[in-house]
C-alpha positions as a Python dict, from the first residue, in 0.01 Angstrom:
ca = {
    (1, 'M'): (0, 0, 0),
    (2, 'L'): (-337, -22, 169),
    (3, 'L'): (-401, -384, 116),
    (4, 'L'): (-74, -482, 244),
    (5, 'A'): (-113, -285, 507),
    (6, 'I'): (-409, -494, 601),
    (7, 'G'): (-221, -828, 547),
    (8, 'V'): (19, -667, 824),
    (9, 'L'): (-293, -612, 1065),
    (10, 'I'): (-438, -928, 985),
    (11, 'G'): (-99, -1128, 1032),
    (12, 'S'): (-58, -968, 1356),
    (13, 'F'): (-340, -1177, 1502),
    (14, 'L'): (-281, -1495, 1345),
    (15, 'P'): (-22, -1785, 1478),
    (16, 'W'): (332, -1713, 1436),
    (17, 'I'): (515, -2023, 1560),
    (18, 'E'): (333, -2361, 1551),
    (19, 'T'): (501, -2648, 1786),
    (20, 'G'): (438, -2981, 1884),
    (21, 'I'): (231, -2827, 2214),
    (22, 'G'): (65, -2559, 2069),
    (23, 'V'): (95, -2229, 1883),
    (24, 'Y'): (239, -1899, 1946),
    (25, 'R'): (18, -1659, 1846),
    (26, 'G'): (171, -1297, 1704),
    (27, 'F'): (-22, -1089, 1936),
    (28, 'A'): (138, -1220, 2251),
    (29, 'G'): (501, -1109, 2135),
    (30, 'P'): (558, -845, 1853),
    (31, 'G'): (206, -852, 1720),
    (32, 'L'): (87, -556, 1912),
    (33, 'V'): (416, -354, 1731),
    (34, 'L'): (336, -472, 1407),
    (35, 'F'): (-59, -390, 1455),
    (36, 'Y'): (29, -36, 1518),
    (37, 'A'): (290, -72, 1197),
    (38, 'G'): (-25, -184, 997),
    (39, 'V'): (-209, 144, 1112),
    (40, 'L'): (81, 355, 995),
    (41, 'G'): (72, 151, 676),
    (42, 'V'): (-323, 220, 609),
    (43, 'G'): (-247, 591, 671),
    (44, 'A'): (24, 566, 426),
    (45, 'G'): (-234, 428, 179),
    (46, 'L'): (-486, 689, 253),
    (47, 'V'): (-252, 1023, 274),
    (48, 'P'): (-264, 1260, -21),
    (49, 'I'): (67, 1376, 103),
    (50, 'R'): (338, 1206, -81),
    (51, 'S'): (644, 1239, 171),
    (52, 'L'): (433, 1163, 465),
    (53, 'A'): (291, 867, 287),
    (54, 'V'): (664, 743, 211),
    (55, 'A'): (779, 809, 559),
    (56, 'Q'): (454, 605, 698),
    (57, 'A'): (522, 316, 477),
    (58, 'A'): (861, 292, 528),
    (59, 'A'): (813, 259, 924),
    (60, 'M'): (530, -10, 833),
    (61, 'S'): (763, -201, 602),
    (62, 'A'): (1097, -166, 844),
    (63, 'A'): (904, -311, 1133),
    (64, 'A'): (688, -567, 902),
    (65, 'I'): (1040, -686, 802),
    (66, 'M'): (1255, -670, 1098),
    (67, 'L'): (1034, -836, 1361),
    (68, 'P'): (980, -1141, 1187),
    (69, 'L'): (1345, -1190, 1126),
    (70, 'W'): (1445, -1076, 1498),
    (71, 'Q'): (1165, -1364, 1603),
    (72, 'I'): (1310, -1620, 1375),
    (73, 'G'): (1684, -1541, 1478),
    (74, 'K'): (1595, -1565, 1863),
    (75, 'L'): (1413, -1903, 1809),
    (76, 'V'): (1679, -2058, 1602),
    (77, 'L'): (1977, -1898, 1861),
    (78, 'R'): (1723, -2062, 2169),
    (79, 'V'): (1614, -2389, 2043),
    (80, 'G'): (1735, -2448, 1690),
    (81, 'T'): (1564, -2563, 1363),
    (82, 'T'): (1380, -2856, 1521),
    (83, 'G'): (1051, -2878, 1696),
    (84, 'W'): (899, -2555, 1556),
    (85, 'A'): (764, -2433, 1239),
    (86, 'P'): (672, -2056, 1109),
    (87, 'G'): (295, -1972, 1116),
    (88, 'I'): (81, -1836, 852),
    (89, 'G'): (81, -1507, 1066),
    (90, 'L'): (481, -1472, 1025),
    (91, 'V'): (479, -1560, 679),
    (92, 'L'): (244, -1318, 599),
    (93, 'V'): (334, -1025, 774),
    (94, 'F'): (717, -1083, 638),
    (95, 'G'): (554, -1123, 287),
    (96, 'C'): (336, -803, 314),
    (97, 'G'): (647, -633, 447),
    (98, 'L'): (840, -708, 157),
    (99, 'M'): (608, -591, -73),
    (100, 'A'): (525, -288, 100),
    (101, 'A'): (926, -219, 86),
    (102, 'R'): (897, -271, -278),
    (103, 'A'): (572, 19, -299),
    (104, 'T'): (803, 233, -69),
    (105, 'A'): (1057, 248, -275),
    (106, 'A'): (826, 305, -605),
    (107, 'L'): (649, 563, -411),
    (108, 'A'): (967, 745, -288),
    (109, 'R'): (1078, 804, -681),
    (110, 'P'): (945, 1120, -819),
    (111, 'P'): (685, 1124, -1021),
    (112, 'A'): (746, 1075, -1438),
    (113, 'G'): (657, 1380, -1653),
}
């Protein structure tokens, strides 16, 4: 969880949308919210209380999945699918969000034994 949260933190600073005239950095839009969510994820990786770790990890996962999907949906509705490409930051945040959701589901299960 800790490495995934660091991935979200790093991805929030990287370019999100690449166009012919330049790049749109994540921190100019939803990246600030994702930075805060990544800090929550770091806390989820370090906190010893399981229920608190699950809640923090779920909040980070939800933000890291929903905000990139919202950004892509907004772009497709406004511009279409030509003239832009997703940047490495958007892909990194979304991928880390998916993996963090899976880790959160495993963390939410009761321990064996």
